C-alpha positions, 0 to 999 in steps of 0.5 A: 908537676911539669907541663910534660908530665901533666901532658903524659897523664892526660894520654894515659887517661888519667887526670893532671893538675891542669888542662894541658895546652898544646900552645903553652905546654908543648914543643908543638912541631906543626910543619916538618922540614922535608915532610911536606904533606902540604906545600911548605909551611902551609903557603902555596906550591906543591907538597911531596906528592906533587899536588898543588896547594894554594893559600886561602887567606880566609881560612889561613890555611893552604887548600888543594888548588882545584884549578889544577887537574888532579894527579889521579883521575882513576884510582885503578891507576894509583901505582902508575900515577901516584909517586910517593915520596923518597924519605931516605933521600932527606937529611933528617938531622939537617931538617930537625936542626932547622925546626930547632929541636935542639932548642925544645924545652925538656920540660915541655911535651914534645907533640908533633902533627902529621898531616893528610891521613888516608882520606885526605891524601886520597882526595888531595890526590883525585879530588873530593867527588872522585875520592868519595867514588872511588871508595864506593866503586873500587874499594880493593883499589882504595884499600891497596892504596891505603896499605902503601899509604900506611907504610909511608906514614909508619916510616914518618913515625920512625923519622919523628920518633928518632929525630924529633924525639916526638912523644905523642903524634897528632895524626890528621885525616878529617871525616865529616861535616858539621852534620855527618860523616863524608861516608857511611860508618861501614865504609870507614870500618872497611877502608879506614879504620884498619889502616889507622889501627896499623898506624897507631900499633906502629906508633905505640911500638915507638914508645909514642902516643896517638892522638887523632884528629878529625873534623866533623860529626862522627858519633857513630864511631868515636866509641871504636876509637880505643879498640884501634889504638887511639889514645886521644880524640882531638875533635869538635864539640858538635859531637856528643862528647859526654854521650861518647865519653860514657861509652869510652870510659877512662879508655879514651882522652878528648881534646875538644874544640868547643861548639863555635858554630853555636856561638858564631850563629847566634852572633851572626843573628845579633842575639849573642851576648857576653853572659850567653858565651860565658853560660854556654862554655861553662856548661860544655867545659864542665859537663865534659871535664866531670865526664872524662879525661878532658882539655879544651882546644881553642882554635883562635878566631877573629870574633869578639866572643873568643877572648871571653870564651877562653877566659871562661874555660880558665875559670872552669879549669880552676874549678875542676882542679880544686874540686 
């Protein structure tokens, strides 16, 4: 079985021959030339909406520059103040060449990230507090803006399918902290859920899988993901993943980052040992892998326990696929 075939099984909610890895088994497109959802190549600068970003070395990523006034202060002004990027003005054949699509390994899975979903774009334009307030005070205007943004996202999907030969899209929109969602589940259901459904349906119409990346704790809504076309949830182990798996059965795959917070808290307290790292990772990975279609999503962090955690997860993988 090739990595491509193994990955396809994952998105079809079937068990393959190993945990698919986005770092080793995929032609990974993270930043698309000309599709500058954030500052180009994750550095400081402006995105294609004109929002200003600054590179944060601590997080190793660009973040909205809060020292610059937001483009949009009142959501009711979005039609006049927000200039949507002209995707037709970009030479996408040249972009694909610059991103070395012609060098993709045919045995690997074509997996492309699409950043700045509805809530992320809203708070990048308005600031976090104003975005949350707008969702409460002017839901109709927020909904209208999200509808316009969904149209842009669908057009981006057309481009990825045609020029990047994308097989699965990793759609980013963070919805929570490590304790709860940024907004109530009902607000998510009324403002965000129907727009994600529209985008996911368009993604499927193009023959691509839809992988929903969303950081934060959102146990209240994970069971609703399959009904709106989400094929896989790329999330964090702070959620009750085993509990969610019992609700979604084989209608949703899980691409999950282990509970880094628990390990880092124990490390900071000076109580974390190698034995405990292995024990915690083993319990988490085996419980998830036995209960559903699952792969580990290890995001590299600079800490002593990280390589041990990855090593133990690999050992678990061997056990799972020899059962």
